[in-house]
C-alpha positions, 0 to 999 in steps of 0.5 A: 413569645411570652415573657415572665418576670418574677420579683420580690422586695424588701423595705431597707434603710440603705443600699448596703442593707439591700446588698446584704439581704440579698447575699443571705438568700440561698444559692438555689434562687440564683441558679441558671434556670431562674435567670436572675437578671438584677436589682433596683434600689429606690427611691433615691430621695425620700422613704421608704427605700426598697431593694427589689430582685428580679428574675426573667425565667424562660418557662412558666414551670421555672417561674412557678418553681421560683415562686414556690421557693420564694414563698417557702422562704416567707418572701412575698413575690409577684409574677408578670406575664407579657405576651408578644404577639 
């Protein structure tokens, strides 16, 4: 089975700023086929702090579609692919 994870992150001053940023993103990034799975904030101590969003699309086609959408909104993103044997 192959797993896909798409990640994007933004440098923020605090957790609230990260939440506000994610709420401003278009709903089209959070549709079921992209399988939004959560966010991370950190580091708790030190800086710079980042707010990261991640999705686990079920197919490569959906992952590429999400990457294209993120790029359209001038967001840097990455795709991680894990092959389980």
